[in-house]
Backbone as JSON Lines, residues from 0, in Angstrom:
{"i":0,"aa":"M","n":[22.65,-21.33,11.89],"ca":[22.81,-21.2,13.32],"c":[21.49,-21.57,13.99]}
{"i":1,"aa":"I","n":[21.59,-22.46,14.89],"ca":[20.4,-22.97,15.55],"c":[19.79,-21.9,16.45]}
{"i":2,"aa":"G","n":[18.47,-21.72,16.32],"ca":[17.76,-20.79,17.18],"c":[17.73,-19.35,16.7]}
{"i":3,"aa":"I","n":[18.47,-19.02,15.63],"ca":[18.48,-17.65,15.12],"c":[17.75,-17.66,13.78]}
{"i":4,"aa":"P","n":[16.76,-16.78,13.6],"ca":[16.02,-16.74,12.34],"c":[16.94,-16.47,11.15]}
{"i":5,"aa":"R","n":[16.67,-17.13,10.03],"ca":[17.49,-17.0,8.84],"c":[17.56,-15.56,8.33]}
{"i":6,"aa":"R","n":[16.47,-14.8,8.49],"ca":[16.46,-13.42,8.01],"c":[17.48,-12.55,8.75]}
{"i":7,"aa":"I","n":[17.9,-12.97,9.95],"ca":[18.9,-12.22,10.71],"c":[20.31,-12.61,10.29]}
{"i":8,"aa":"T","n":[20.54,-13.89,10.01],"ca":[21.89,-14.35,9.69],"c":[22.23,-14.27,8.22]}
{"i":9,"aa":"E","n":[21.25,-14.09,7.35],"ca":[21.48,-14.06,5.92],"c":[21.67,-12.63,5.45]}
{"i":10,"aa":"H","n":[22.61,-12.42,4.53],"ca":[22.9,-11.08,4.01],"c":[22.61,-11.03,2.51]}
{"i":11,"aa":"R","n":[21.95,-9.99,2.1],"ca":[21.72,-9.73,0.67],"c":[22.0,-8.26,0.42]}
{"i":12,"aa":"L","n":[22.55,-7.98,-0.75],"ca":[22.81,-6.59,-1.12],"c":[21.51,-5.96,-1.6]}
{"i":13,"aa":"N","n":[21.18,-4.83,-1.05],"ca":[19.97,-4.11,-1.41],"c":[20.35,-3.02,-2.41]}
{"i":14,"aa":"V","n":[20.43,-3.39,-3.68],"ca":[20.81,-2.44,-4.71],"c":[19.71,-2.36,-5.76]}
{"i":15,"aa":"N","n":[19.6,-1.23,-6.38],"ca":[18.64,-1.02,-7.45],"c":[19.3,-1.47,-8.76]}
{"i":16,"aa":"V","n":[18.76,-2.5,-9.4],"ca":[19.37,-3.01,-10.62],"c":[19.25,-2.03,-11.79]}
{"i":17,"aa":"Q","n":[18.47,-0.98,-11.64],"ca":[18.37,0.03,-12.69],"c":[19.5,1.05,-12.61]}
{"i":18,"aa":"D","n":[20.19,1.12,-11.46],"ca":[21.34,2.02,-11.34],"c":[22.48,1.49,-12.19]}
{"i":19,"aa":"K","n":[23.18,2.4,-12.84],"ca":[24.29,2.0,-13.69],"c":[25.58,2.01,-12.87]}
{"i":20,"aa":"P","n":[26.21,0.85,-12.7],"ca":[27.45,0.82,-11.93],"c":[28.6,1.45,-12.7]}
{"i":21,"aa":"V","n":[29.56,1.97,-11.99],"ca":[30.75,2.56,-12.59],"c":[31.88,1.56,-12.43]}
{"i":22,"aa":"A","n":[32.46,1.16,-13.54],"ca":[33.54,0.17,-13.5],"c":[34.84,0.83,-13.07]}
{"i":23,"aa":"Q","n":[35.55,0.18,-12.15],"ca":[36.85,0.67,-11.73],"c":[37.9,0.19,-12.71]}
{"i":24,"aa":"K","n":[38.92,1.03,-12.92],"ca":[40.01,0.63,-13.8],"c":[40.88,-0.39,-13.09]}
{"i":25,"aa":"K","n":[41.32,-1.36,-13.84],"ca":[42.24,-2.35,-13.3],"c":[43.65,-1.92,-13.67]}
{"i":26,"aa":"T","n":[44.47,-1.68,-12.69],"ca":[45.8,-1.14,-12.94],"c":[46.91,-2.06,-12.44]}
{"i":27,"aa":"F","n":[46.72,-3.37,-12.55],"ca":[47.73,-4.3,-12.08],"c":[48.65,-4.71,-13.22]}
{"i":28,"aa":"S","n":[49.9,-5.0,-12.88],"ca":[50.85,-5.5,-13.86],"c":[50.49,-6.94,-14.22]}
{"i":29,"aa":"A","n":[51.13,-7.45,-15.26],"ca":[50.86,-8.83,-15.69],"c":[51.21,-9.81,-14.57]}
{"i":30,"aa":"E","n":[52.29,-9.55,-13.85],"ca":[52.71,-10.43,-12.75],"c":[51.66,-10.46,-11.63]}
{"i":31,"aa":"K","n":[51.13,-9.29,-11.29],"ca":[50.11,-9.22,-10.24],"c":[48.8,-9.85,-10.7]}
{"i":32,"aa":"N","n":[48.43,-9.63,-11.96],"ca":[47.22,-10.27,-12.49],"c":[47.33,-11.79,-12.44]}
{"i":33,"aa":"Q","n":[48.53,-12.31,-12.73],"ca":[48.75,-13.75,-12.68],"c":[48.61,-14.26,-11.24]}
{"i":34,"aa":"A","n":[49.15,-13.52,-10.27],"ca":[49.05,-13.91,-8.87],"c":[47.59,-13.89,-8.41]}
{"i":35,"aa":"I","n":[46.84,-12.88,-8.84],"ca":[45.42,-12.77,-8.48],"c":[44.64,-13.95,-9.06]}
{"i":36,"aa":"T","n":[44.85,-14.23,-10.35],"ca":[44.15,-15.33,-11.0],"c":[44.45,-16.66,-10.32]}
{"i":37,"aa":"K","n":[45.72,-16.89,-10.01],"ca":[46.12,-18.14,-9.35],"c":[45.43,-18.28,-7.99]}
{"i":38,"aa":"E","n":[45.43,-17.22,-7.21],"ca":[44.84,-17.26,-5.87],"c":[43.32,-17.46,-5.94]}
{"i":39,"aa":"V","n":[42.67,-16.78,-6.87],"ca":[41.21,-16.92,-7.01],"c":[40.86,-18.35,-7.42]}
{"i":40,"aa":"E","n":[41.58,-18.9,-8.39],"ca":[41.31,-20.27,-8.83],"c":[41.54,-21.26,-7.69]}
{"i":41,"aa":"E","n":[42.6,-21.06,-6.91],"ca":[42.91,-21.94,-5.79],"c":[41.79,-21.89,-4.73]}
{"i":42,"aa":"R","n":[41.34,-20.69,-4.4],"ca":[40.29,-20.55,-3.4],"c":[38.94,-21.04,-3.92]}
{"i":43,"aa":"L","n":[38.7,-20.89,-5.21],"ca":[37.47,-21.39,-5.82],"c":[37.42,-22.91,-5.77]}
{"i":44,"aa":"R","n":[38.54,-23.56,-6.13],"ca":[38.62,-25.02,-6.1],"c":[38.44,-25.57,-4.68]}
{"i":45,"aa":"S","n":[38.98,-24.87,-3.69],"ca":[38.9,-25.38,-2.32],"c":[37.57,-25.05,-1.65]}
{"i":46,"aa":"G","n":[36.73,-24.24,-2.3],"ca":[35.42,-23.92,-1.75],"c":[35.41,-22.76,-0.77]}
{"i":47,"aa":"I","n":[36.52,-22.04,-0.66],"ca":[36.58,-20.89,0.25],"c":[35.73,-19.75,-0.3]}
{"i":48,"aa":"I","n":[35.73,-19.6,-1.62],"ca":[34.93,-18.56,-2.27],"c":[33.99,-19.23,-3.27]}
{"i":49,"aa":"R","n":[33.01,-18.47,-3.73],"ca":[32.09,-18.95,-4.76],"c":[31.7,-17.76,-5.62]}
{"i":50,"aa":"P","n":[31.22,-18.01,-6.85],"ca":[30.8,-16.9,-7.71],"c":[29.66,-16.11,-7.07]}
{"i":51,"aa":"V","n":[29.69,-14.81,-7.27],"ca":[28.63,-13.96,-6.77],"c":[27.65,-13.7,-7.9]}
{"i":52,"aa":"R","n":[26.38,-13.42,-7.54],"ca":[25.36,-13.21,-8.56],"c":[24.67,-11.87,-8.4]}
{"i":53,"aa":"Y","n":[25.29,-10.94,-7.72],"ca":[24.68,-9.63,-7.62],"c":[25.33,-8.71,-8.64]}
{"i":54,"aa":"P","n":[24.76,-7.54,-8.88],"ca":[25.34,-6.63,-9.88],"c":[26.8,-6.31,-9.59]}
{"i":55,"aa":"T","n":[27.39,-5.57,-10.46],"ca":[28.84,-5.36,-10.44],"c":[29.32,-4.39,-9.37]}
{"i":56,"aa":"W","n":[28.7,-4.34,-8.23],"ca":[29.14,-3.46,-7.14],"c":[30.23,-4.19,-6.35]}
{"i":57,"aa":"I","n":[31.36,-4.31,-6.96],"ca":[32.46,-5.09,-6.38],"c":[33.73,-4.24,-6.41]}
{"i":58,"aa":"S","n":[34.5,-4.31,-5.35],"ca":[35.75,-3.56,-5.31],"c":[36.87,-4.37,-5.96]}
{"i":59,"aa":"N","n":[37.91,-3.66,-6.38],"ca":[39.08,-4.31,-6.94],"c":[39.85,-5.04,-5.85]}
{"i":60,"aa":"P","n":[40.65,-6.04,-6.22],"ca":[41.48,-6.72,-5.21],"c":[42.49,-5.75,-4.61]}
{"i":61,"aa":"V","n":[42.87,-6.01,-3.38],"ca":[43.91,-5.23,-2.71],"c":[45.06,-6.18,-2.44]}
{"i":62,"aa":"L","n":[46.22,-5.92,-3.07],"ca":[47.38,-6.78,-2.87],"c":[48.2,-6.28,-1.7]}
{"i":63,"aa":"V","n":[48.62,-7.21,-0.85],"ca":[49.4,-6.87,0.34],"c":[50.65,-7.73,0.32]}
{"i":64,"aa":"K","n":[51.82,-7.12,0.55],"ca":[53.07,-7.88,0.56],"c":[53.17,-8.73,1.81]}
{"i":65,"aa":"K","n":[53.58,-9.99,1.63],"ca":[53.88,-10.87,2.75],"c":[55.31,-10.57,3.2]}
{"i":66,"aa":"P","n":[55.72,-11.05,4.36],"ca":[57.09,-10.79,4.83],"c":[58.17,-11.26,3.85]}
{"i":67,"aa":"D","n":[57.91,-12.31,3.07],"ca":[58.92,-12.79,2.11],"c":[58.8,-12.12,0.74]}
{"i":68,"aa":"D","n":[58.1,-10.99,0.66],"ca":[57.95,-10.16,-0.55],"c":[57.12,-10.8,-1.67]}
{"i":69,"aa":"T","n":[56.38,-11.86,-1.4],"ca":[55.48,-12.39,-2.42],"c":[54.11,-11.76,-2.19]}
{"i":70,"aa":"P","n":[53.4,-11.39,-3.26],"ca":[52.12,-10.72,-3.06],"c":[51.06,-11.65,-2.46]}
{"i":71,"aa":"Q","n":[50.28,-11.09,-1.58],"ca":[49.15,-11.81,-1.0],"c":[47.95,-10.91,-1.14]}
{"i":72,"aa":"K","n":[46.83,-11.48,-1.51],"ca":[45.67,-10.66,-1.8],"c":[44.64,-10.81,-0.7]}
{"i":73,"aa":"Q","n":[43.91,-9.75,-0.49],"ca":[42.76,-9.81,0.41],"c":[41.73,-8.83,-0.1]}
{"i":74,"aa":"N","n":[40.53,-8.91,0.41],"ca":[39.43,-8.03,-0.01],"c":[39.11,-8.17,-1.49]}
{"i":75,"aa":"F","n":[38.66,-9.34,-1.9],"ca":[38.24,-9.49,-3.28],"c":[36.97,-10.32,-3.37]}
{"i":76,"aa":"D","n":[36.21,-10.06,-4.42],"ca":[35.02,-10.84,-4.73],"c":[35.27,-11.52,-6.06]}
{"i":77,"aa":"Y","n":[34.82,-12.73,-6.21],"ca":[35.02,-13.47,-7.46],"c":[33.78,-13.32,-8.34]}
{"i":78,"aa":"V","n":[34.01,-12.88,-9.58],"ca":[32.93,-12.78,-10.56],"c":[33.37,-13.55,-11.79]}
{"i":79,"aa":"P","n":[32.61,-14.56,-12.2],"ca":[33.01,-15.31,-13.38],"c":[33.01,-14.42,-14.62]}
{"i":80,"aa":"K","n":[33.89,-14.72,-15.56],"ca":[34.02,-13.91,-16.78],"c":[32.75,-13.89,-17.6]}
{"i":81,"aa":"W","n":[31.94,-14.95,-17.51],"ca":[30.73,-15.05,-18.32],"c":[29.56,-14.31,-17.72]}
{"i":82,"aa":"R","n":[29.71,-13.76,-16.5],"ca":[28.6,-13.12,-15.82],"c":[28.13,-11.88,-16.58]}
{"i":83,"aa":"N","n":[26.85,-11.62,-16.53],"ca":[26.26,-10.45,-17.16],"c":[26.88,-9.19,-16.58]}
{"i":84,"aa":"R","n":[27.54,-8.4,-17.36],"ca":[28.26,-7.21,-16.88],"c":[27.41,-5.93,-16.91]}
{"i":85,"aa":"K","n":[26.17,-6.0,-17.38],"ca":[25.35,-4.8,-17.48],"c":[24.53,-4.53,-16.24]}
{"i":86,"aa":"G","n":[24.69,-5.36,-15.22],"ca":[23.96,-5.13,-13.98],"c":[22.52,-5.61,-14.02]}
{"i":87,"aa":"T","n":[22.18,-6.45,-15.01],"ca":[20.8,-6.92,-15.1],"c":[20.62,-8.29,-14.48]}
{"i":88,"aa":"D","n":[21.66,-8.82,-13.88],"ca":[21.57,-10.12,-13.2],"c":[20.86,-9.9,-11.88]}
{"i":89,"aa":"N","n":[19.62,-10.35,-11.77],"ca":[18.8,-10.06,-10.6],"c":[19.0,-11.03,-9.45]}
{"i":90,"aa":"G","n":[19.79,-12.09,-9.64],"ca":[19.98,-13.08,-8.58],"c":[20.84,-12.53,-7.45]}
{"i":91,"aa":"N","n":[20.73,-13.13,-6.3],"ca":[21.57,-12.76,-5.17],"c":[22.39,-13.96,-4.75]}
{"i":92,"aa":"A","n":[23.49,-13.69,-4.06],"ca":[24.35,-14.77,-3.59],"c":[23.68,-15.54,-2.49]}
């Protein structure tokens, strides 16, 4: 944004990498997991989302029914499967 300092428009998570994150249980059925995977891959290919590089402080996806009863997801962060899961990844998005 022109005229606005980058430190104001840029967001970084201020987390202590020494804190141990608590993993949330994933309780989705196989059908819902397939819908989530498809949507994430689609959004990743189109450039709407990108991999995050902060520790595992991420919420689970929230599935919301569309009017035609097909699941639609919102509120999710994409983390690649190969990402360091111990919270020692010091990079930021």
